C-alpha positions as CSV (number, residue, x, y, z in Angstrom):
1,M,6.7,-52.7,-15.9
2,T,4.1,-50.6,-17.8
3,S,2.7,-53.7,-19.5
4,F,1.9,-55.1,-16.0
5,F,0.6,-51.9,-14.4
6,D,-2.7,-50.2,-15.2
7,R,-3.4,-47.3,-13.0
8,T,-7.1,-47.3,-13.7
9,E,-7.4,-50.9,-12.7
10,F,-5.2,-50.4,-9.7
11,M,-7.4,-47.6,-8.4
12,R,-10.5,-49.7,-9.2
13,G,-9.1,-52.5,-7.0
14,F,-8.1,-50.1,-4.3
15,R,-11.7,-48.7,-4.1
16,H,-13.1,-52.2,-4.0
17,G,-10.7,-53.2,-1.2
18,L,-11.6,-50.2,1.1
19,P,-14.8,-51.6,2.6
20,F,-12.9,-54.6,4.0
21,L,-11.0,-52.2,6.3
22,L,-14.2,-52.1,8.5
23,V,-13.6,-55.7,9.5
24,V,-9.8,-56.1,8.8
25,G,-8.9,-53.5,11.4
26,P,-10.9,-54.9,14.3
27,F,-9.9,-58.5,13.3
28,A,-6.1,-57.6,13.4
29,L,-6.6,-55.5,16.6
30,L,-8.2,-58.5,18.3
31,F,-5.4,-60.8,17.2
32,G,-2.8,-58.4,18.6
33,V,-4.6,-58.3,22.0
34,V,-5.2,-62.1,22.1
35,A,-1.6,-62.9,21.1
36,T,0.0,-60.7,23.8
37,E,-2.4,-62.1,26.4
38,A,-1.3,-65.5,25.4
39,G,2.3,-64.5,26.1
40,L,3.8,-63.6,22.8
41,P,6.1,-60.5,22.8
42,V,5.0,-57.6,20.7
43,L,7.7,-58.2,18.0
44,Q,6.7,-61.9,17.6
45,T,3.0,-60.9,17.4
46,L,3.7,-58.4,14.6
47,A,5.9,-60.9,12.8
48,F,3.1,-63.5,13.0
49,S,0.8,-61.2,11.1
50,V,3.4,-60.0,8.6
51,V,4.6,-63.5,7.7
52,V,1.4,-65.5,7.9
53,I,-1.4,-63.0,6.9
54,A,-4.1,-65.5,7.6
55,G,-6.4,-64.4,10.5
56,A,-8.3,-67.7,10.9
57,A,-5.1,-69.8,10.8
58,Q,-3.4,-67.4,13.2
59,F,-6.1,-67.6,15.8
60,T,-6.2,-71.4,15.4
61,A,-2.4,-71.8,15.9
62,L,-2.5,-69.3,18.8
63,Q,-5.3,-71.2,20.6
64,L,-3.5,-74.5,20.2
65,M,-0.2,-73.0,21.4
66,A,-1.9,-71.7,24.5
67,E,-3.2,-75.2,25.1
68,N,0.3,-76.6,24.8
69,A,-0.8,-78.8,21.9
70,P,2.0,-80.7,20.1
71,T,3.8,-78.7,17.4
72,V,2.7,-81.1,14.7
73,V,-0.9,-80.5,15.6
74,V,-0.5,-76.7,15.7
75,I,1.0,-76.8,12.2
76,A,-1.4,-79.3,10.8
77,S,-4.4,-77.4,12.1
78,A,-3.2,-74.1,10.7
79,L,-2.6,-75.7,7.4
80,T,-6.0,-77.3,7.4
81,V,-7.7,-74.0,8.1
82,N,-5.7,-72.6,5.2
83,L,-6.4,-75.4,2.7
84,R,-8.8,-73.1,1.0
85,M,-5.8,-71.1,-0.2
86,A,-4.7,-74.0,-2.3
87,M,-8.1,-74.0,-3.9
88,Y,-7.9,-70.2,-4.3
89,S,-4.6,-70.6,-6.1
90,A,-5.9,-73.3,-8.4
91,S,-8.8,-71.1,-9.2
92,L,-6.6,-68.1,-10.0
93,T,-4.0,-70.0,-12.0
94,P,-5.7,-69.5,-15.4
95,H,-5.7,-65.7,-14.7
96,F,-2.2,-65.3,-13.3
97,G,-0.3,-68.3,-14.7
98,G,1.3,-66.2,-17.3
99,L,3.0,-63.7,-14.9
100,P,6.7,-63.7,-14.3
101,F,7.8,-65.7,-11.3
102,W,8.3,-62.8,-8.8
103,R,4.9,-61.4,-9.7
104,R,3.3,-64.8,-9.1
105,A,5.2,-65.0,-5.8
106,F,3.7,-61.6,-4.8
107,V,0.2,-62.7,-5.7
108,A,0.8,-65.8,-3.6
109,Y,1.8,-63.6,-0.7
110,G,-1.1,-61.3,-1.2
111,L,-3.7,-64.1,-1.6
112,V,-6.1,-63.8,1.3
113,D,-9.9,-64.3,1.5
114,Q,-10.6,-60.7,0.7
115,S,-8.3,-60.4,-2.3
116,Y,-9.5,-63.7,-3.8
117,A,-13.2,-62.9,-3.4
118,L,-12.7,-59.5,-5.2
119,A,-10.5,-60.9,-7.9
120,I,-12.4,-64.0,-8.9
121,I,-15.7,-62.1,-9.1
122,E,-14.2,-59.2,-11.1
123,F,-12.3,-61.5,-13.5
124,E,-15.3,-63.7,-14.2
125,K,-17.5,-60.6,-14.7
126,R,-15.0,-58.8,-16.9
127,T,-13.5,-61.5,-19.1
128,E,-11.9,-58.9,-21.4
129,M,-9.3,-57.9,-18.8
130,T,-5.7,-58.3,-19.9
131,L,-3.0,-60.0,-17.7
132,G,-1.6,-56.6,-16.7
133,Q,-5.0,-55.3,-15.8
134,K,-5.8,-58.3,-13.7
135,F,-2.5,-58.0,-11.8
136,S,-3.0,-54.3,-11.3
137,Y,-6.5,-54.8,-10.0
138,F,-5.3,-57.5,-7.6
139,V,-2.4,-55.3,-6.2
140,G,-4.8,-52.5,-5.8
141,S,-7.3,-54.6,-3.9
142,I,-4.7,-55.5,-1.2
143,T,-2.9,-52.2,-1.0
144,P,-5.4,-50.7,1.6
145,V,-5.8,-53.9,3.5
146,F,-2.2,-55.0,4.3
147,P,-0.9,-51.8,6.0
148,V,-4.0,-51.7,8.2
149,W,-3.6,-55.4,9.1
150,Y,0.0,-54.8,10.2
151,A,-0.7,-51.5,12.0
152,A,-3.8,-52.8,13.8
153,T,-2.0,-55.9,14.9
154,L,0.8,-53.7,16.4
155,V,-1.7,-51.4,18.1
156,G,-3.5,-54.4,19.6
157,A,-0.3,-55.9,20.8
158,V,0.9,-52.6,22.4
159,V,-2.4,-51.5,23.9
160,G,-3.5,-55.0,24.9
161,Q,-5.5,-54.9,28.2
162,A,-6.4,-51.2,27.7
163,I,-9.1,-52.1,25.2
164,P,-12.4,-52.6,27.2
165,P,-14.2,-55.9,26.7
166,S,-17.4,-53.9,25.8
167,F,-15.8,-53.1,22.4
168,A,-16.5,-56.7,21.4
169,L,-13.8,-56.8,18.7
170,D,-14.5,-60.4,18.0
171,F,-17.5,-59.5,16.0
172,A,-15.1,-58.9,13.0
173,V,-14.3,-62.6,12.6
174,P,-17.8,-64.0,11.7
175,I,-18.8,-60.9,9.8
176,T,-15.7,-61.0,7.6
177,F,-16.3,-64.6,6.5
178,L,-20.0,-64.2,6.1
179,A,-19.5,-61.2,3.8
180,M,-17.0,-63.1,1.7
181,I,-18.6,-66.5,1.6
182,G,-22.2,-65.3,0.7
183,P,-21.5,-64.0,-2.8
184,M,-19.3,-67.0,-3.6
185,L,-22.0,-69.7,-3.1
186,R,-23.1,-69.6,-6.7
187,T,-23.4,-73.3,-7.5
188,K,-25.0,-76.4,-6.0
189,A,-21.5,-77.7,-5.3
190,H,-20.5,-74.6,-3.4
191,V,-23.7,-74.6,-1.3
192,L,-23.5,-78.3,-0.4
193,A,-19.8,-78.2,0.4
194,A,-20.4,-75.3,2.8
195,V,-23.4,-77.0,4.4
196,V,-21.6,-80.3,4.9
197,S,-18.5,-78.6,6.3
198,V,-20.5,-76.6,8.8
199,I,-22.5,-79.7,9.9
200,T,-19.4,-81.8,10.2
201,A,-17.5,-79.1,12.2
202,L,-20.3,-78.9,14.7
203,T,-20.7,-82.6,14.9
204,F,-17.0,-83.1,15.6
205,A,-16.5,-80.0,17.8
206,F,-15.8,-82.3,20.7
207,L,-12.5,-83.4,19.3
208,P,-9.4,-81.9,21.0
209,W,-7.1,-79.4,19.4
210,N,-9.7,-78.3,16.8
211,L,-9.2,-81.6,14.9
212,G,-12.9,-81.3,14.0
213,L,-11.8,-78.6,11.5
214,M,-9.7,-81.1,9.7
215,V,-12.5,-83.5,9.4
216,A,-14.9,-80.8,8.3
217,A,-12.5,-79.4,5.7
218,A,-12.0,-82.9,4.2
219,A,-15.7,-83.6,4.2
220,G,-16.5,-80.2,2.5
221,M,-13.9,-80.7,-0.2
222,I,-15.0,-84.3,-0.9
223,T,-18.6,-83.2,-1.1
224,G,-17.9,-80.3,-3.5
225,A,-15.7,-82.4,-5.8
226,E,-18.3,-85.2,-5.9
227,V,-21.2,-82.8,-6.7
228,E,-19.1,-81.2,-9.5
229,R,-18.2,-84.6,-10.9
230,R,-21.9,-85.7,-11.0
231,T,-23.0,-82.4,-12.4
232,E,-20.4,-82.7,-15.3
233,K,-21.3,-86.3,-15.9
234,A,-25.0,-85.4,-16.1
235,R,-24.2,-82.5,-18.5
236,D,-22.1,-84.7,-20.7
237,S,-24.8,-87.4,-20.9
238,K,-27.3,-85.0,-22.4
């Protein structure tokens, strides 16, 4: 275990993960409130957050469930929102591919927007990190986040209507994603993929059951892949 645990890197990741509590807490609290208002029991609401750990997908699935959308549409929409996790996984494979299976499984469970953003930036900046240091940093980055996510969901589910609307907890949703996406738009492919996905999502917002998100996700990924292909082709031709 010692070869895979570096206390210094763990604490470094822990410190880097702390600022996310400012948005993770309200985000989870809001989900707990909305889920119980939609009719989910407290236990199911908490289980939703513990098992899924994907705020955007959880809100998407919850909204569609409230609209009595077909189960296949609920699942497909949630998976579409979380397609970015597949890209996150592919991006982190060179860094974590050498871990034992159970550690890779733990990384997969702990892979959320916040942990990915911190990890990929840190690993690209500090290329000398060992496999154990990378794993320790990753674990440290999610250690302060997950307990707050679970606890805030439970509080939101229990308190529910007692939280006044003036608190405007929904501010956490856009702020979280803006804070994570901004630093990651480092290449032309990243920027164009983001722009195309936003425009496509707005254009197809009229589609029922959030199907516009599926169209936007596909358009964004196709755009990013095509720009990367052309960039590499131009680079190789020089």
